[in-house]
C-alpha positions as a Markdown table, in Angstrom:
| # | Residue | x | y | z |
|---|---|---|---|---|
| 1 | Met | 37.5 | 9.8 | -27.7 |
| 2 | Glu | 35.9 | 6.8 | -26.1 |
| 3 | Lys | 32.5 | 5.9 | -27.6 |
| 4 | Lys | 29.8 | 8.0 | -25.8 |
| 5 | Lys | 27.5 | 6.0 | -23.4 |
| 6 | Lys | 23.6 | 6.9 | -23.1 |
| 7 | Val | 23.9 | 6.6 | -19.3 |
| 8 | Leu | 26.8 | 6.8 | -17.0 |
| 9 | Ile | 26.0 | 5.9 | -13.4 |
| 10 | Val | 28.6 | 6.7 | -10.7 |
| 11 | Gly | 28.3 | 4.5 | -7.9 |
| 12 | Gly | 27.7 | 0.7 | -7.6 |
| 13 | Gly | 25.8 | 0.5 | -4.5 |
| 14 | Ala | 22.1 | -0.2 | -4.0 |
| 15 | Ala | 20.8 | 2.9 | -6.1 |
| 16 | Gly | 23.3 | 2.5 | -8.7 |
| 17 | Leu | 22.9 | -0.9 | -9.3 |
| 18 | Ile | 18.8 | -0.9 | -9.3 |
| 19 | Ala | 18.9 | 2.3 | -11.6 |
| 20 | Ala | 21.4 | 0.0 | -13.9 |
| 21 | Val | 19.0 | -2.8 | -13.9 |
| 22 | Arg | 16.1 | -0.6 | -14.9 |
| 23 | Leu | 18.0 | 1.3 | -17.5 |
| 24 | Ser | 19.6 | -2.0 | -18.9 |
| 25 | Ala | 16.5 | -3.9 | -19.6 |
| 26 | Ala | 15.3 | -0.8 | -21.9 |
| 27 | Thr | 18.3 | 0.8 | -23.6 |
| 28 | Glu | 22.2 | -0.3 | -24.6 |
| 29 | Gly | 24.9 | 1.8 | -23.4 |
| 30 | Val | 24.7 | 1.7 | -19.6 |
| 31 | Met | 27.8 | 1.9 | -17.8 |
| 32 | Val | 28.2 | 1.8 | -13.8 |
| 33 | Ala | 31.5 | 3.2 | -12.6 |
| 34 | Glu | 32.3 | 2.1 | -8.9 |
| 35 | Arg | 35.3 | 3.2 | -6.7 |
| 36 | Gly | 35.9 | -0.2 | -5.1 |
| 37 | Ala | 36.9 | -3.9 | -6.3 |
| 38 | Arg | 33.2 | -5.1 | -6.2 |
| 39 | Cys | 29.6 | -3.7 | -6.5 |
| 40 | Gly | 27.1 | -3.8 | -3.6 |
| 41 | Arg | 30.0 | -4.3 | -1.0 |
| 42 | Lys | 27.8 | -1.9 | 1.6 |
| 43 | Leu | 24.4 | -3.7 | 0.4 |
| 44 | Ala | 25.8 | -7.0 | 1.2 |
| 45 | Ala | 26.6 | -5.9 | 4.8 |
| 46 | Thr | 23.0 | -4.5 | 5.5 |
| 47 | Gly | 20.8 | -5.5 | 8.1 |
| 48 | Asn | 23.6 | -7.2 | 10.0 |
| 49 | Gly | 24.3 | -9.4 | 6.9 |
| 50 | Gln | 20.6 | -10.6 | 6.6 |
| 51 | Gly | 19.6 | -7.9 | 4.0 |
| 52 | Asn | 16.8 | -5.8 | 5.4 |
| 53 | Val | 15.8 | -4.4 | 2.1 |
| 54 | Thr | 12.5 | -2.8 | 2.4 |
| 55 | Asn | 9.7 | -2.6 | 5.0 |
| 56 | Ser | 5.9 | -3.2 | 4.7 |
| 57 | Phe | 5.0 | 0.1 | 6.3 |
| 58 | Ile | 6.6 | 2.6 | 3.7 |
| 59 | Ser | 5.2 | 6.1 | 3.9 |
| 60 | Pro | 6.9 | 9.6 | 4.2 |
| 61 | Glu | 6.8 | 9.8 | 7.8 |
| 62 | His | 9.7 | 7.5 | 8.2 |
| 63 | Tyr | 12.1 | 9.9 | 6.5 |
| 64 | Arg | 13.8 | 13.2 | 7.1 |
| 65 | Cys | 14.7 | 15.8 | 4.6 |
| 66 | Gly | 15.5 | 19.6 | 4.1 |
| 67 | Glu | 12.1 | 19.4 | 2.4 |
| 68 | Ala | 9.6 | 17.6 | 4.1 |
| 69 | Asp | 7.6 | 16.6 | 0.9 |
| 70 | Phe | 10.4 | 15.5 | -1.3 |
| 71 | Pro | 10.5 | 11.9 | -0.8 |
| 72 | Ser | 6.7 | 11.6 | -1.0 |
| 73 | His | 6.2 | 11.1 | -4.8 |
| 74 | Ala | 9.1 | 8.3 | -5.2 |
| 75 | Leu | 7.7 | 6.6 | -2.2 |
| 76 | Ser | 4.1 | 6.6 | -3.4 |
| 77 | Arg | 5.3 | 6.0 | -7.2 |
| 78 | Tyr | 7.4 | 3.0 | -5.8 |
| 79 | Asp | 5.9 | 1.5 | -2.5 |
| 80 | Tyr | 6.6 | -1.5 | -0.8 |
| 81 | Ala | 4.6 | -3.7 | -3.2 |
| 82 | Glu | 6.4 | -2.2 | -6.2 |
| 83 | Ala | 9.8 | -3.3 | -4.1 |
| 84 | Glu | 8.8 | -6.7 | -3.7 |
| 85 | Ala | 7.8 | -7.1 | -7.5 |
| 86 | Phe | 11.3 | -5.7 | -8.5 |
| 87 | Tyr | 13.1 | -7.9 | -6.0 |
| 88 | Arg | 10.9 | -11.1 | -7.1 |
| 89 | Gly | 11.8 | -10.1 | -10.8 |
| 90 | Ile | 15.7 | -10.5 | -10.2 |
| 91 | Gly | 15.0 | -13.9 | -8.3 |
| 92 | Ile | 15.0 | -12.5 | -4.7 |
| 93 | Tyr | 11.7 | -13.4 | -2.8 |
| 94 | Leu | 11.1 | -11.5 | 0.5 |
| 95 | Thr | 10.2 | -12.8 | 3.9 |
| 96 | Lys | 6.3 | -12.3 | 4.8 |
| 97 | Glu | 6.1 | -10.8 | 8.3 |
| 98 | Glu | 5.0 | -7.0 | 8.7 |
| 99 | Gly | 7.6 | -4.5 | 9.1 |
| 100 | Lys | 11.0 | -5.5 | 8.1 |
| 101 | Arg | 11.4 | -7.5 | 5.0 |
| 102 | Tyr | 14.6 | -9.8 | 4.2 |
| 103 | Pro | 15.4 | -12.1 | 1.5 |
| 104 | Leu | 13.9 | -15.7 | 2.4 |
| 105 | Ser | 17.8 | -16.9 | 2.6 |
| 106 | Leu | 18.5 | -13.8 | 5.2 |
| 107 | Gln | 21.7 | -13.2 | 3.2 |
| 108 | Ala | 22.2 | -9.8 | 2.0 |
| 109 | Ser | 24.8 | -10.8 | -0.3 |
| 110 | Ala | 22.3 | -12.8 | -2.3 |
| 111 | Val | 20.7 | -9.3 | -3.3 |
| 112 | Ser | 23.9 | -7.7 | -4.4 |
| 113 | Asp | 24.8 | -10.7 | -6.3 |
| 114 | Ala | 21.3 | -10.8 | -7.9 |
| 115 | Leu | 21.5 | -7.0 | -8.8 |
| 116 | Arg | 25.0 | -7.4 | -10.1 |
| 117 | Leu | 24.3 | -10.5 | -12.2 |
| 118 | Lys | 21.0 | -9.0 | -13.6 |
| 119 | Val | 23.1 | -5.9 | -14.6 |
| 120 | Glu | 25.7 | -7.8 | -16.3 |
| 121 | Phe | 23.3 | -10.2 | -18.0 |
| 122 | Ser | 21.5 | -7.1 | -19.5 |
| 123 | Gly | 24.5 | -5.9 | -21.2 |
| 124 | Ala | 25.4 | -2.9 | -19.1 |
| 125 | Glu | 29.2 | -2.4 | -18.1 |
| 126 | Leu | 30.5 | -2.6 | -14.6 |
| 127 | Val | 33.9 | -0.9 | -13.9 |
| 128 | Thr | 35.4 | -1.4 | -10.7 |
| 129 | Asp | 38.3 | 0.1 | -9.3 |
| 130 | Cys | 37.3 | 3.4 | -10.9 |
| 131 | Asn | 37.5 | 6.4 | -8.4 |
| 132 | Ile | 35.6 | 9.1 | -10.1 |
| 133 | Val | 37.1 | 12.5 | -9.1 |
| 134 | Arg | 35.9 | 14.9 | -11.6 |
| 135 | Ala | 32.9 | 15.6 | -13.8 |
| 136 | Glu | 31.8 | 18.3 | -16.4 |
| 137 | Lys | 29.4 | 19.0 | -19.2 |
| 138 | Ser | 30.2 | 20.5 | -22.4 |
| 139 | Ala | 28.5 | 20.7 | -25.6 |
| 140 | Gly | 25.7 | 18.5 | -24.1 |
| 141 | Val | 27.7 | 15.8 | -23.2 |
| 142 | Phe | 29.0 | 14.8 | -19.8 |
| 143 | Ser | 32.5 | 13.8 | -19.0 |
| 144 | Val | 34.0 | 11.9 | -16.0 |
| 145 | Tyr | 37.2 | 11.5 | -15.1 |
| 146 | Ala | 39.0 | 8.8 | -12.8 |
| 147 | Ala | 41.7 | 9.3 | -10.4 |
| 148 | Asp | 43.9 | 7.1 | -12.8 |
| 149 | Gly | 43.4 | 9.3 | -15.9 |
| 150 | Arg | 40.6 | 7.3 | -17.3 |
| 151 | Ala | 37.7 | 9.6 | -18.8 |
| 152 | Phe | 34.1 | 8.4 | -19.9 |
| 153 | His | 31.6 | 10.4 | -21.6 |
| 154 | Ala | 27.7 | 10.1 | -21.5 |
| 155 | Glu | 24.5 | 11.6 | -22.6 |
| 156 | Lys | 23.1 | 11.3 | -19.1 |
| 157 | Leu | 24.9 | 11.1 | -15.8 |
| 158 | Leu | 23.5 | 9.9 | -12.6 |
| 159 | Phe | 25.2 | 10.2 | -9.2 |
| 160 | Ala | 24.6 | 7.5 | -6.9 |
| 161 | Phe | 27.8 | 7.6 | -5.0 |
| 162 | Gly | 26.5 | 7.3 | -1.5 |
| 163 | Gly | 27.0 | 9.3 | 1.5 |
| 164 | Lys | 29.7 | 9.3 | 4.2 |
| 165 | Ala | 28.8 | 6.3 | 6.5 |
| 166 | Gly | 30.9 | 3.2 | 6.2 |
| 167 | Ala | 34.1 | 4.3 | 4.6 |
| 168 | Gln | 35.5 | 0.9 | 4.6 |
| 169 | Phe | 33.0 | 0.4 | 1.7 |
| 170 | Gly | 34.5 | 3.4 | 0.0 |
| 171 | Thr | 31.5 | 5.9 | 0.9 |
| 172 | Asp | 34.0 | 8.4 | 2.7 |
| 173 | Gly | 32.0 | 11.6 | 1.8 |
| 174 | Thr | 34.6 | 12.9 | -1.0 |
| 175 | Ala | 32.2 | 12.0 | -3.9 |
| 176 | Tyr | 30.1 | 15.1 | -2.8 |
| 177 | Ala | 32.8 | 17.2 | -4.4 |
| 178 | Leu | 31.4 | 15.9 | -7.8 |
| 179 | Ala | 27.8 | 17.6 | -7.1 |
| 180 | Lys | 29.7 | 20.6 | -5.8 |
| 181 | Gly | 31.4 | 20.7 | -9.2 |
| 182 | Phe | 28.1 | 21.3 | -10.9 |
| 183 | Ser | 27.2 | 24.3 | -8.3 |
| 184 | His | 24.8 | 22.1 | -6.2 |
| 185 | Thr | 24.8 | 22.5 | -2.5 |
| 186 | Val | 25.8 | 20.0 | 0.1 |
| 187 | Thr | 23.9 | 20.4 | 3.3 |
| 188 | Pro | 25.8 | 19.6 | 6.6 |
| 189 | Leu | 26.5 | 15.9 | 7.0 |
| 190 | Tyr | 25.8 | 13.9 | 10.1 |
| 191 | Pro | 26.2 | 10.1 | 11.1 |
| 192 | Ser | 22.7 | 8.4 | 11.5 |
| 193 | Leu | 21.7 | 5.0 | 12.9 |
| 194 | Val | 24.6 | 5.0 | 14.9 |
| 195 | Gln | 26.1 | 4.7 | 18.7 |
| 196 | Leu | 25.7 | 7.9 | 21.0 |
| 197 | Lys | 28.2 | 9.3 | 23.1 |
| 198 | Thr | 26.8 | 10.9 | 26.4 |
| 199 | Glu | 27.5 | 12.2 | 29.6 |
| 200 | Thr | 29.2 | 9.2 | 31.5 |
| 201 | Glu | 28.2 | 10.0 | 35.2 |
| 202 | Arg | 24.9 | 9.0 | 35.1 |
| 203 | Ile | 25.8 | 5.7 | 33.2 |
| 204 | Arg | 28.7 | 4.8 | 35.4 |
| 205 | Gly | 28.4 | 1.0 | 36.4 |
| 206 | Leu | 25.8 | 0.1 | 33.5 |
| 207 | Lys | 28.0 | -0.9 | 30.8 |
| 208 | Gly | 26.7 | -4.1 | 29.0 |
| 209 | Ile | 23.2 | -3.9 | 30.3 |
| 210 | Arg | 20.1 | -4.2 | 28.0 |
| 211 | Met | 16.8 | -3.0 | 28.4 |
| 212 | Ser | 13.6 | -2.3 | 26.5 |
| 213 | Ala | 12.5 | 1.1 | 26.6 |
| 214 | Arg | 11.0 | 4.0 | 24.8 |
| 215 | Val | 13.5 | 6.9 | 23.7 |
| 216 | Lys | 12.9 | 10.4 | 22.9 |
| 217 | Ala | 15.7 | 12.6 | 21.4 |
| 218 | Arg | 15.7 | 16.4 | 21.3 |
| 219 | Gly | 18.3 | 18.1 | 19.0 |
| 220 | Arg | 18.2 | 18.9 | 15.5 |
| 221 | Tyr | 14.7 | 17.8 | 15.4 |
| 222 | Asp | 12.7 | 15.6 | 17.7 |
| 223 | Ala | 12.5 | 11.7 | 17.2 |
| 224 | Glu | 10.9 | 9.0 | 19.5 |
| 225 | Ser | 11.7 | 5.1 | 19.0 |
| 226 | Glu | 10.8 | 1.9 | 21.1 |
| 227 | Gly | 13.4 | -1.1 | 21.4 |
| 228 | Asp | 16.6 | -2.0 | 22.9 |
| 229 | Val | 18.8 | 0.3 | 24.8 |
| 230 | Ile | 22.4 | -0.8 | 25.5 |
| 231 | Phe | 24.8 | 1.1 | 28.2 |
| 232 | Thr | 28.1 | 1.2 | 27.0 |
| 233 | Asp | 31.4 | 2.8 | 28.9 |
| 234 | Tyr | 31.0 | 6.0 | 26.3 |
| 235 | Gly | 26.8 | 6.2 | 26.1 |
| 236 | Val | 24.0 | 4.4 | 24.5 |
| 237 | Ser | 23.5 | 1.8 | 21.8 |
| 238 | Gly | 20.5 | -0.3 | 20.7 |
| 239 | Ser | 17.8 | -0.2 | 18.2 |
| 240 | Ala | 16.0 | 2.4 | 19.5 |
| 241 | Val | 19.0 | 4.6 | 20.2 |
| 242 | Phe | 20.0 | 3.8 | 16.4 |
| 243 | Ala | 16.6 | 4.9 | 15.2 |
| 244 | Val | 16.8 | 8.4 | 16.8 |
| 245 | Ser | 20.5 | 9.0 | 16.7 |
| 246 | Gly | 20.2 | 11.1 | 13.5 |
| 247 | Ala | 18.5 | 13.9 | 15.9 |
| 248 | Val | 21.1 | 14.1 | 18.4 |
| 249 | Ala | 24.2 | 12.9 | 16.6 |
| 250 | Ala | 25.5 | 16.8 | 16.8 |
| 251 | Gly | 24.2 | 16.8 | 20.4 |
| 252 | Gly | 20.9 | 17.2 | 22.3 |
| 253 | Glu | 19.4 | 15.3 | 25.0 |
| 254 | Leu | 17.8 | 11.7 | 25.4 |
| 255 | Glu | 14.9 | 10.9 | 27.5 |
| 256 | Ile | 14.7 | 7.2 | 27.9 |
| 257 | Glu | 11.5 | 5.6 | 29.3 |
| 258 | Phe | 11.9 | 2.2 | 30.9 |
| 259 | Leu | 8.9 | -0.3 | 31.3 |
| 260 | Pro | 7.0 | 1.7 | 28.8 |
| 261 | Glu | 4.1 | -1.0 | 29.0 |
| 262 | Ile | 3.5 | 0.2 | 32.3 |
| 263 | Lys | 1.9 | 3.6 | 33.2 |
| 264 | Lys | 3.2 | 5.7 | 36.2 |
| 265 | Glu | 0.4 | 4.9 | 38.8 |
| 266 | Glu | 0.6 | 1.2 | 37.9 |
| 267 | Leu | 4.4 | 1.3 | 38.3 |
| 268 | Tyr | 3.8 | 3.2 | 41.4 |
| 269 | Ala | 1.4 | 0.8 | 43.1 |
| 270 | Ile | 3.9 | -2.1 | 42.1 |
| 271 | Leu | 6.8 | -0.3 | 43.7 |
| 272 | Arg | 4.5 | 0.4 | 47.1 |
| 273 | Glu | 3.8 | -3.4 | 47.1 |
| 274 | Lys | 7.3 | -4.4 | 46.6 |
| 275 | Ser | 8.5 | -2.1 | 49.4 |
| 276 | Asp | 6.5 | -4.0 | 52.0 |
| 277 | Leu | 8.6 | -7.0 | 51.6 |
| 278 | Pro | 11.7 | -7.3 | 54.3 |
| 279 | Tyr | 14.2 | -8.4 | 51.8 |
| 280 | Gly | 16.0 | -7.6 | 48.2 |
| 281 | Gly | 15.6 | -4.3 | 46.3 |
| 282 | Ile | 12.6 | -2.7 | 45.3 |
| 283 | Leu | 13.4 | -2.8 | 41.9 |
| 284 | Asp | 14.8 | -6.6 | 42.0 |
| 285 | Gly | 13.0 | -8.5 | 39.3 |
| 286 | Ile | 11.4 | -5.4 | 37.6 |
| 287 | Val | 14.8 | -3.9 | 35.9 |
| 288 | His | 18.0 | -5.2 | 35.7 |
| 289 | Lys | 19.5 | -5.5 | 39.0 |
| 290 | Gln | 22.6 | -3.2 | 38.5 |
| 291 | Leu | 20.2 | -0.5 | 37.1 |
| 292 | Gly | 17.9 | -0.9 | 40.1 |
| 293 | Arg | 20.7 | -0.4 | 42.6 |
| 294 | Ile | 21.9 | 2.7 | 41.0 |
| 295 | Leu | 18.5 | 4.3 | 40.8 |
| 296 | Glu | 17.5 | 3.2 | 44.1 |
| 297 | Arg | 20.7 | 4.7 | 45.8 |
| 298 | Lys | 20.2 | 8.1 | 44.0 |
| 299 | Val | 16.2 | 8.2 | 45.3 |
| 300 | Lys | 16.9 | 7.1 | 48.9 |
| 301 | Gly | 13.5 | 5.6 | 49.3 |
| 302 | Asp | 11.5 | 8.2 | 47.8 |
| 303 | Leu | 9.3 | 5.9 | 45.3 |
| 304 | Arg | 7.7 | 8.8 | 43.4 |
| 305 | Ala | 11.1 | 9.8 | 42.6 |
| 306 | Leu | 12.0 | 6.3 | 41.9 |
| 307 | Val | 9.2 | 6.1 | 39.3 |
| 308 | Ser | 10.0 | 9.5 | 37.8 |
| 309 | Ser | 14.0 | 8.0 | 37.3 |
| 310 | Leu | 12.5 | 5.0 | 35.6 |
| 311 | Lys | 10.0 | 6.9 | 33.3 |
| 312 | Ser | 12.2 | 9.9 | 32.6 |
| 313 | Phe | 15.9 | 8.9 | 32.7 |
| 314 | Arg | 17.6 | 11.8 | 30.8 |
| 315 | Leu | 21.0 | 11.8 | 29.3 |
| 316 | Lys | 22.9 | 14.7 | 27.8 |
| 317 | Val | 24.2 | 13.7 | 24.1 |
| 318 | Val | 27.5 | 15.0 | 23.4 |
| 319 | Gly | 28.1 | 13.4 | 19.9 |
| 320 | Ala | 28.1 | 10.2 | 18.0 |
| 321 | Ile | 30.6 | 7.7 | 17.5 |
| 322 | Gly | 31.4 | 8.8 | 14.2 |
| 323 | Phe | 30.6 | 8.0 | 10.2 |
| 324 | Asp | 32.8 | 4.9 | 10.3 |
| 325 | Thr | 30.4 | 2.9 | 12.5 |
| 326 | Ala | 27.2 | 4.8 | 11.2 |
| 327 | Gln | 24.9 | 2.8 | 8.6 |
| 328 | Val | 23.6 | 6.0 | 7.0 |
| 329 | Thr | 24.4 | 9.6 | 6.3 |
| 330 | Ala | 22.2 | 12.5 | 7.3 |
| 331 | Gly | 22.5 | 15.3 | 4.9 |
| 332 | Gly | 23.6 | 15.5 | 1.2 |
| 333 | Val | 22.7 | 17.1 | -2.2 |
| 334 | Cys | 20.4 | 19.8 | -1.4 |
| 335 | Thr | 16.6 | 18.5 | -2.5 |
| 336 | Ala | 15.6 | 22.1 | -3.1 |
| 337 | Glu | 17.8 | 21.6 | -6.3 |
| 338 | Val | 16.5 | 18.7 | -7.6 |
| 339 | Asp | 13.0 | 17.7 | -9.2 |
| 340 | Ala | 11.2 | 15.3 | -6.6 |
| 341 | Arg | 9.3 | 13.9 | -9.6 |
| 342 | Thr | 12.4 | 12.8 | -11.8 |
| 343 | Met | 15.3 | 13.3 | -9.6 |
| 344 | Glu | 16.9 | 15.5 | -12.1 |
| 345 | Ser | 19.0 | 18.2 | -11.1 |
| 346 | Lys | 17.2 | 21.7 | -11.6 |
| 347 | Leu | 20.6 | 23.1 | -12.3 |
| 348 | Ile | 22.0 | 21.0 | -14.9 |
| 349 | Lys | 19.9 | 19.3 | -17.4 |
| 350 | Gly | 20.5 | 15.7 | -17.8 |
| 351 | Leu | 22.1 | 15.1 | -14.3 |
| 352 | Tyr | 20.6 | 13.0 | -11.9 |
| 353 | Phe | 20.6 | 11.9 | -8.2 |
| 354 | Ala | 19.4 | 8.9 | -6.2 |
| 355 | Gly | 20.1 | 7.4 | -3.1 |
| 356 | Glu | 22.1 | 8.3 | 0.0 |
| 357 | Ala | 23.7 | 10.8 | -2.2 |
| 358 | Leu | 20.7 | 13.2 | -1.4 |
| 359 | Asp | 19.6 | 15.0 | 1.7 |
| 360 | Val | 17.4 | 12.1 | 2.8 |
| 361 | Asp | 17.6 | 9.6 | 5.6 |
| 362 | Gly | 15.0 | 7.3 | 6.9 |
| 363 | Asp | 14.3 | 5.2 | 10.2 |
| 364 | Cys | 16.2 | 1.9 | 11.0 |
| 365 | Gly | 14.1 | -1.0 | 9.4 |
| 366 | Gly | 14.9 | -1.3 | 5.7 |
| 367 | Tyr | 13.6 | 2.6 | 4.9 |
| 368 | Asn | 17.0 | 3.6 | 3.6 |
| 369 | Leu | 17.4 | 0.9 | 1.4 |
| 370 | His | 13.8 | 1.3 | 0.2 |
| 371 | Trp | 14.7 | 5.2 | -0.7 |
| 372 | Ala | 17.7 | 3.7 | -2.7 |
| 373 | Phe | 15.2 | 1.8 | -4.7 |
| 374 | Ala | 12.5 | 4.5 | -4.9 |
| 375 | Ser | 14.9 | 7.2 | -6.0 |
| 376 | Ala | 16.9 | 5.1 | -8.4 |
| 377 | Ser | 13.6 | 3.7 | -10.2 |
| 378 | Ile | 12.4 | 7.4 | -10.4 |
| 379 | Ala | 15.3 | 8.5 | -11.9 |
| 380 | Ala | 15.9 | 5.5 | -14.2 |
| 381 | Asp | 12.1 | 6.2 | -15.4 |
| 382 | Ser | 13.1 | 9.7 | -16.2 |
| 383 | Ile | 16.1 | 9.3 | -17.9 |
| 384 | Leu | 14.6 | 6.6 | -20.4 |
| 385 | Lys | 11.8 | 8.9 | -20.9 |
| 386 | Glu | 14.3 | 11.6 | -22.0 |
| 387 | Leu | 16.2 | 9.3 | -24.2 |
| 388 | Phe | 13.2 | 8.0 | -26.1 |
| 389 | Lys | 11.2 | 11.0 | -26.3 |
């Protein structure tokens, strides 16, 4: 039997590497088992490759979870200031503007490299091309088994195997079977931060048009965001759509408000004044010309109806493009079965969870990577406390 590890982490993504940094700084015998050929591949692609690792406005209202209060303890203990200090400790300095925070180099790969190098320097073992397919606990020892027959054993086991979004990074959802093997419940999975498919009749002729808008979504829950909306031949994309996509990935309705900075009556007055001109379209110079032409044809000169169309452009959502293009997984290991203060399983002593594996998903803007940081840090704290009590 191979020498027993103190801690075995399944998953070498953001949460797994962050936990390994914290654990290996305090103890020997830490191992990370990563399915892919390299740790941190998905992290290296985050923020369009620029590395949006956190946000200066971290708070629970930016997250969704089966239990609304579950993320609160981890987020309060490991807030933005803690994240900034952690990254500085591995040589990554963050940008200073409010909101989204990136490494100064604007290279996500610099973050994944720094985490991996720190783990290796601290003496932890990184095992890649190691697809863990089964795990069990017997006589107080966890044993995990790889698809190629290798077996590893440890006192503590941390599942940081990610979700189902981005199969090209090795996160195809199959690892949830490991949690189910310990009788944990996995809630339904939905793609989030993803392009949406909608009814196409109302958007015919709008492909490629980008507009700033406020978007309200009604589906599994209600959500609202402001940013870009980009029309496609199958539906809508853009930052505002990404932000609310988790609510309607399984279907629902979008209400798009163009020109959100202008109130209805002010807009009506503008259109009344514009309608007196003997040339051009009423919406020319106000919204994209093609969008304006389509909306004007539908209302046939009724300015009130035109204002309503601009302020409440409704689209039925029929689904999402899918997990392959999604940035985040909504759903996951049921948080009712996990202790929010320790990230330890309530079912199996010594088993912990972190990151996207859990049924916690955040808004677009660094919130999901911050959850990886906060949950991994809480789990590492709890494991160390148990090891040295």
